[in-house]
C-alpha positions as CSV (number, residue, x, y, z in Angstrom):
1,M,-2.7,26.3,-16.8
2,K,-1.7,25.4,-13.2
3,K,1.6,23.2,-12.8
4,I,0.8,20.3,-10.4
5,R,3.8,19.6,-8.4
6,I,4.9,16.1,-7.6
7,T,7.4,14.7,-5.0
8,L,8.4,11.1,-5.4
9,I,9.7,9.0,-2.7
10,G,11.3,5.6,-3.7
11,F,13.1,5.5,-7.3
12,G,13.1,1.7,-7.5
13,V,11.3,-0.5,-10.2
14,I,7.9,1.0,-9.1
15,G,9.0,4.7,-8.7
16,R,10.9,4.7,-11.9
17,G,7.9,2.9,-13.7
18,F,5.9,5.8,-12.6
19,I,8.1,8.3,-13.9
20,E,8.3,6.4,-17.3
21,T,4.4,6.4,-17.4
22,L,4.2,10.0,-16.7
23,H,6.7,11.0,-19.0
24,S,5.2,8.8,-21.8
25,K,1.7,10.2,-21.2
26,R,2.7,13.9,-21.1
27,G,1.2,14.9,-24.4
28,L,-2.1,13.2,-23.6
29,L,-2.4,14.7,-20.2
30,L,-1.4,18.4,-21.5
31,K,-4.3,18.0,-23.8
32,Q,-6.7,17.4,-20.8
33,G,-5.3,20.6,-19.2
34,L,-3.0,18.6,-16.8
35,D,0.8,20.0,-16.5
36,F,2.6,18.0,-14.0
37,S,6.2,19.0,-12.6
38,V,8.1,16.5,-10.9
39,T,10.3,18.7,-8.4
40,C,11.7,16.3,-5.9
41,V,12.7,12.5,-6.0
42,C,14.1,10.9,-2.7
43,E,16.0,7.7,-2.3
44,K,17.8,6.4,0.8
45,N,21.1,8.2,-0.1
46,G,19.7,11.7,-0.8
47,S,17.3,13.6,-2.9
48,I,17.1,15.1,-6.5
49,I,15.6,18.5,-6.2
50,S,14.4,21.2,-8.6
51,D,12.0,23.9,-8.0
52,A,11.8,24.4,-11.8
53,G,10.8,20.8,-12.3
54,L,13.1,17.8,-13.2
55,D,13.8,16.8,-16.9
56,L,12.1,13.2,-16.6
57,E,14.0,11.8,-19.5
58,K,17.4,12.9,-17.8
59,L,16.1,11.6,-14.6
60,L,15.5,8.2,-16.2
61,E,18.9,8.1,-17.7
62,T,21.2,9.3,-15.2
63,E,22.6,7.3,-12.1
64,F,20.7,8.8,-9.1
65,S,23.8,10.2,-7.1
66,R,25.2,11.5,-10.2
67,H,22.4,13.6,-11.1
68,P,23.5,17.4,-11.2
69,D,20.7,18.1,-8.8
70,F,21.5,15.5,-6.4
71,T,21.8,16.4,-2.8
72,E,22.1,14.3,0.4
73,T,19.0,15.8,1.8
74,P,17.2,13.2,3.8
75,T,13.6,12.0,2.7
76,L,11.8,13.6,5.7
77,K,13.6,17.0,5.5
78,A,12.9,17.1,1.8
79,I,9.4,16.5,2.3
80,S,9.0,19.2,4.7
81,S,11.1,21.9,2.7
82,Q,10.1,21.1,-0.8
83,P,6.6,22.5,-1.4
84,A,4.5,20.1,-3.5
85,D,0.7,19.2,-4.2
86,I,1.1,15.4,-4.5
87,L,3.4,13.1,-2.6
88,V,3.8,9.7,-4.4
89,E,5.1,7.3,-1.9
90,C,6.6,3.9,-3.5
91,T,9.1,2.8,-0.9
92,P,9.2,-1.0,-0.1
93,G,7.4,-1.4,3.4
94,D,8.2,-3.4,6.6
95,I,4.7,-5.1,7.4
96,K,5.9,-5.3,11.0
97,T,6.0,-1.3,11.5
98,G,4.7,0.3,8.4
99,R,7.9,2.1,8.2
100,P,9.5,4.2,6.5
101,G,6.5,4.9,4.4
102,L,4.3,5.7,7.4
103,D,6.6,8.4,8.4
104,H,6.8,9.9,5.0
105,I,2.8,9.8,4.6
106,N,2.3,11.2,7.9
107,E,4.8,14.3,7.3
108,A,3.2,14.8,3.9
109,L,-0.3,15.1,5.0
110,S,1.0,17.4,7.9
111,C,2.8,19.5,5.4
112,G,-0.5,20.1,3.3
113,M,0.2,17.6,0.4
114,H,-2.2,15.0,-0.9
115,V,-0.9,11.5,-1.0
116,V,-0.9,8.6,-3.4
117,T,1.0,5.4,-2.5
118,S,1.7,1.8,-3.6
119,N,3.2,0.8,-0.3
120,K,0.9,-1.6,1.4
121,S,2.5,-1.5,5.0
122,P,1.7,2.1,6.1
123,I,-1.9,1.3,5.2
124,V,-2.0,-2.0,7.0
125,R,-0.3,-0.5,10.1
126,G,-1.5,2.9,10.3
127,Y,-5.0,3.0,8.5
128,R,-6.9,4.7,11.4
129,E,-4.1,7.3,12.1
130,L,-3.8,8.2,8.3
131,A,-7.3,8.4,7.5
132,D,-8.0,10.7,10.5
133,L,-5.2,12.9,9.6
134,S,-6.1,12.8,5.9
135,Q,-9.6,14.2,7.0
136,K,-8.1,16.6,9.6
137,T,-5.9,18.1,7.0
138,D,-8.3,17.9,4.2
139,K,-6.0,16.2,2.1
140,K,-6.7,13.0,0.0
141,L,-4.8,9.9,0.6
142,L,-5.3,7.5,-2.1
143,Y,-3.8,3.7,-2.2
144,E,-5.5,2.0,-5.3
145,A,-2.0,0.7,-6.3
146,T,-1.6,-1.3,-3.0
147,V,-4.3,-4.0,-4.1
148,A,-4.6,-6.1,-7.3
149,G,-2.1,-4.2,-9.5
150,S,-4.1,-2.7,-12.4
151,I,-7.5,-3.8,-11.4
152,P,-9.6,-0.6,-10.5
153,L,-10.8,-2.2,-7.3
154,L,-10.7,0.5,-4.4
155,S,-12.3,3.0,-6.8
156,L,-15.4,1.0,-7.2
157,K,-16.5,1.9,-3.9
158,K,-17.5,5.5,-4.8
159,P,-19.4,6.0,-7.1
160,A,-20.1,2.8,-8.8
161,L,-21.1,0.7,-5.7
162,A,-22.2,3.6,-3.6
163,G,-25.5,2.4,-1.9
164,C,-24.4,-1.1,-1.9
165,E,-23.8,-3.2,1.2
166,I,-20.5,-4.9,0.6
167,K,-21.0,-8.3,2.2
168,N,-17.7,-10.0,1.6
169,I,-14.7,-9.6,-0.7
170,Y,-12.3,-12.7,-1.5
171,G,-10.1,-13.7,-4.2
172,I,-6.6,-14.2,-5.6
173,L,-4.7,-11.2,-4.6
174,N,-1.1,-12.4,-5.4
175,G,0.2,-12.9,-8.9
176,T,3.4,-14.8,-7.8
177,S,1.6,-17.5,-5.8
178,N,-1.0,-17.8,-8.6
179,F,1.8,-18.1,-11.1
180,V,3.4,-20.8,-9.2
181,L,0.3,-22.9,-8.6
182,S,-0.8,-22.6,-12.2
183,K,2.7,-23.6,-13.4
184,M,2.6,-26.8,-11.2
185,A,-1.1,-27.7,-12.4
186,E,-0.1,-27.1,-16.2
187,E,3.2,-28.6,-16.3
188,G,3.3,-31.0,-13.2
189,V,6.6,-29.3,-11.9
190,D,7.4,-29.2,-8.2
191,F,7.1,-25.9,-6.2
192,E,10.9,-24.9,-6.4
193,L,10.9,-25.2,-10.2
194,A,7.8,-23.2,-10.6
195,L,9.0,-20.6,-8.3
196,D,12.4,-20.5,-10.1
197,E,10.6,-19.7,-13.3
198,A,8.7,-17.0,-11.4
199,K,11.9,-15.3,-10.5
200,Q,13.3,-15.4,-13.9
201,L,10.3,-13.8,-15.4
202,G,10.2,-11.1,-12.9
203,Y,7.1,-12.2,-11.2
204,A,8.7,-13.0,-8.0
205,E,11.3,-11.0,-6.0
206,T,14.7,-12.5,-5.2
207,D,13.2,-13.1,-1.7
208,P,9.7,-14.3,-2.3
209,T,8.8,-14.9,1.4
210,Y,5.9,-12.3,1.4
211,D,4.4,-13.7,-1.7
212,V,4.5,-17.6,-1.1
213,E,3.8,-17.5,2.7
214,G,0.8,-15.4,2.2
215,I,1.9,-12.4,4.0
216,D,1.2,-10.1,0.8
217,T,-2.1,-11.4,0.3
218,A,-2.9,-10.9,3.9
219,A,-1.8,-7.2,3.9
220,K,-4.3,-6.9,0.9
221,V,-7.1,-8.4,2.9
222,V,-6.5,-5.9,5.8
223,I,-6.7,-3.2,3.4
224,L,-9.9,-4.4,1.8
225,A,-11.9,-5.1,5.0
226,N,-11.0,-1.6,6.5
227,Y,-11.6,0.3,3.3
228,F,-14.6,-1.2,2.1
229,M,-16.3,-2.7,4.9
230,D,-15.2,0.0,7.6
231,G,-13.6,-3.0,9.5
232,N,-11.0,-2.5,12.2
233,L,-9.1,-5.4,11.1
234,S,-5.3,-5.7,11.8
235,F,-2.6,-8.1,10.4
236,E,-2.5,-10.1,13.5
237,D,-6.4,-11.0,13.1
238,L,-5.9,-13.2,10.2
239,R,-5.2,-16.9,9.7
240,V,-2.4,-17.1,7.1
241,E,-1.1,-20.0,5.3
242,G,1.1,-19.9,2.1
243,V,1.6,-22.1,-0.8
244,T,5.1,-23.5,0.1
245,K,3.5,-26.9,1.3
246,I,1.6,-27.8,-1.9
247,T,2.8,-30.6,-3.6
248,P,2.5,-32.0,-7.2
249,E,0.6,-34.7,-6.1
250,S,-2.1,-32.8,-4.3
251,I,-2.3,-30.5,-7.3
252,K,-2.9,-33.6,-9.6
253,L,-5.3,-35.1,-7.1
254,A,-7.4,-31.9,-7.1
255,G,-7.3,-31.8,-11.0
256,E,-8.6,-35.4,-11.2
257,H,-11.7,-34.3,-9.2
258,G,-12.5,-31.1,-11.2
259,Y,-10.7,-28.5,-9.0
260,H,-7.5,-26.4,-9.1
261,I,-5.8,-25.0,-5.9
262,K,-5.6,-21.4,-5.4
263,L,-4.4,-18.9,-2.5
264,L,-7.5,-17.2,-1.7
265,G,-7.7,-14.2,0.8
266,D,-11.2,-14.0,2.5
267,V,-12.3,-11.0,4.3
268,N,-15.2,-12.4,6.2
269,S,-13.2,-15.5,7.3
270,R,-10.3,-13.5,8.0
271,S,-8.1,-15.8,6.2
272,V,-5.4,-16.4,3.8
273,T,-5.4,-20.2,2.6
274,P,-5.0,-22.4,-0.4
275,R,-8.5,-23.6,-1.4
276,L,-10.1,-25.8,-3.9
277,I,-11.7,-23.9,-6.8
278,P,-13.9,-25.8,-9.4
279,I,-12.2,-25.7,-12.7
280,G,-14.1,-23.0,-14.7
281,H,-15.1,-20.7,-11.6
282,P,-14.7,-17.2,-12.1
283,L,-11.8,-17.3,-9.7
284,D,-10.0,-20.0,-11.8
285,V,-7.5,-17.8,-13.4
286,S,-4.1,-18.8,-14.4
287,G,-0.6,-17.3,-14.6
288,S,0.1,-14.1,-12.6
289,L,-3.5,-12.8,-12.8
290,N,-5.5,-11.6,-9.9
291,A,-9.2,-12.3,-9.6
292,V,-11.4,-10.6,-6.9
293,L,-15.0,-11.4,-6.2
294,I,-17.2,-8.8,-4.4
295,E,-20.6,-9.8,-3.0
296,T,-23.0,-6.9,-2.6
297,D,-26.7,-6.7,-1.6
298,L,-27.8,-4.9,-4.7
299,A,-25.3,-5.5,-7.6
300,G,-25.0,-9.4,-6.6
301,E,-21.5,-11.0,-7.3
302,I,-19.0,-8.9,-9.1
303,T,-15.9,-10.5,-10.5
304,L,-12.8,-8.5,-11.5
305,V,-9.8,-9.9,-13.3
306,G,-6.6,-8.4,-14.3
307,A,-2.8,-8.1,-14.0
308,G,-2.0,-8.1,-10.2
309,A,1.7,-7.3,-10.5
310,G,4.4,-5.4,-12.7
311,A,5.8,-1.9,-12.9
312,K,3.7,-0.8,-15.7
313,E,0.4,-2.0,-14.2
314,T,1.3,-0.6,-10.8
315,S,2.1,2.7,-12.4
316,Q,-1.3,2.7,-14.2
317,A,-2.8,2.5,-10.7
318,L,-0.7,5.3,-9.3
319,L,-1.3,7.6,-12.2
320,S,-5.1,6.9,-11.8
321,D,-5.0,8.0,-8.2
322,V,-2.9,11.3,-9.1
323,L,-5.3,12.2,-11.9
324,S,-8.2,11.7,-9.5
325,I,-6.3,14.4,-7.2
326,A,-5.2,16.4,-10.2
327,Y,-8.9,16.8,-11.4
328,S,-10.0,17.9,-7.9
329,I,-7.0,20.7,-7.8
330,Q,-8.0,21.8,-11.2
331,S,-11.7,22.2,-10.4
332,T,-11.0,24.1,-7.1
333,S,-8.5,26.3,-9.0
334,T,-11.0,27.3,-11.5
335,Q,-13.8,28.3,-9.1
């Protein structure tokens, strides 16, 4: 059985969640003929490297810099010097530059690795460049985990919707803002109180600016437009308005007229804006759920609903992409 070597970049909430998922599913994956070996994990302060493969349980239990295989090897040097089949990139991104993820992915593809990422920023800022490099090196670049959490959205393009013309994609693409608006509608609380509860429950970051100002949703709109509709959309092409100005009074008034206010990202209108959604509409979901509506010529309207955030949900999306590549590697090695 061929060992498939993985390098992981970023060992925060998402990176740790991926390792936990990979570790917990090891028995199931071995039954499918898939043997993964994590040989390198990188963080800002250095890298943990083992050619023989890291003990994942020990990795999870040990403080990063105190791990016996820890070195001060910087990330880009570790990528270029440590052989791997798949690089999993889970660092936080800078939406203005796409870095450092953009550099990590460029280096990995250039070194002959397939890449899986949950990092939106490099896909937003370097989509064409990375897509061209992926094609040139004949290595896959998959990023299901960048949009809508556990919803298998990007993977619908092929083969499920092959042959369909995608006319538009729009919906609720940020669980934090949806939780806040839902809480305001259901309990009549103001924005700040609803946001505080989102933070306490782990739905919002300590600094929730990207979520509540619509920046996170806008990044996802760019990714969907370029991936599904072969667009050439940039972040600056979008009109973006968040939910910070929504008041309890406006929420109440909308409810009295049969509507809920939701933050929608819309590819065709190139916008992220709060909109009135009829109560009971397919996009009228509450809590931290995401809901996406795809308009097609042949299949009509398709609505997908699911958890849009969380380490476990994002890990599932990462694992799905990793397995897609692993099956391809497995198939090639047996020919």
